[in-house]
N, C-alpha and C positions, 0 to 999 in steps of 0.2 A: 503493500499499499504506500510505500514511500514515493512512489512515482505517480501515484493516483493525484486526479486533479481536485481542485476545490471550486465550489461554485457558490454564488451568492445572488439571491433574488428577493423581490418584494412581493407579497401576495396582494390580493384585492383590498384587503382591509389595512394596508399599509405595514404589516410586520415583516421584518428582514428575517431571512432564513440562510442557513449555509447547510451545505451537504457535498457529498463526493460525487454525486450525479446530477446533471441538470434536470430538474422536474418542471421547469417553465421554459416557454420560448424565451422569455426575457432575462433568464439566468445568464450571468456573465462569470466566466472563469477568473479566479483570483490566483496570484502567485503566492506560495508560502515560502517564507524565509526558513532556511535550514538552521536548526538549533544546533550550534557548536557543543553544547554541553550534553547532548543526547548521543554522542558517538559512543560505539561499542567500547572504545578503550577506557571510558571512564564509568562504566558499569560496574557495581560493586561485585567482587567476587564472593564465593560461598562463605570464606572466613570472615569478611567484613560484614555480610548479612547476618552471620551467627553472633558476632560481636553486638551489632546493633540490636538484634532480636534480644539478647541477654540483658542489655543496658535497659531496653523497654519493660522486659519482664522485672527487672530489679526496681524500676520506679514504680510499677503497678503493685509489686508486692509491699513497698514502703508505703505506698498510699493506703493499701488495705490495712496495713498494721497501724498506721496512724488513725485511720477511722475507728478500727477495733478499740484502740487504747482510749480514743475520745468518747467512745460509746459507754466503755467501761466505767470511765471517770464520771460520766454523766449519771450512770446507774447508781454508782456509789454516792454521788451528791444527792441523788433523790433519796436514796435509803436514809442517808444522815439527816437531811431535812425532815422526813417522816418520823424518824425517831425523836428529834427535836420537838416536833409539833404534838408527838404522843407525851412526851415528858412535860411540855407545856399545859396540855389539857389535864394531866394528872396533878400538876401544881394548882391549877385553877380549882379543881374540886377540893384540894386541901385547903386553900385559900378560903373558900366559901364556908367550910365546915368548921374550921377552927380559928383559933387566935393566932395572930401573926406577931413575930418578934425579930428583933435583930440581937445578934451577939455583940456584946461591948467587948473591948480590949482586955478588960479586967476580969472576963469569964462571965459576968452577969447577963441577964437578958433584959431588953427593953422591948416592952409589948406597944405595939402600935395602937394609936387611937382608932376610933371608929372612921373618923374622916381619913386618916393615913391608909387604913385597910381597905376602904372604898376605892381610894385612888389607885392602890397597888392592884387590886381586882381589876379595875377598869382599864389599866395600863396592860395588864397580861391579856385580858380579852382583845383590845385593840391588836396587840402583837399576834395573838392566834388568827384573828380575822384576816390580817394583813399578809402573813407569811404561810398559813397552812389553808389546805383545800377543805 
């Protein structure tokens, strides 16, 4: 096909077509320039193709491993968040049932006032609503 002709024509709707055979009486033959880079001497040999193929396979493998690692990290993060949400819900149940206190440096407890307790419960509910499903 290297010596085959190339033709160009315009159909009734104004679209330009190209082909290796004239299909219209108005088709004109066009000359194709020879591509110097397409010569047989520059065609890759079997070893070059094998090296290129191996490089591509290595890149694909690295991409698959990176995706797998990202997916695993995402899964671990989701489990971590789920555990934190479960802990926060447990804390909320405890806050609502019992007195709240803070440990003082001297080892004693300071019990929160009703207002402080309600504020702590509201803050925990807000955090649960914002971060947990």
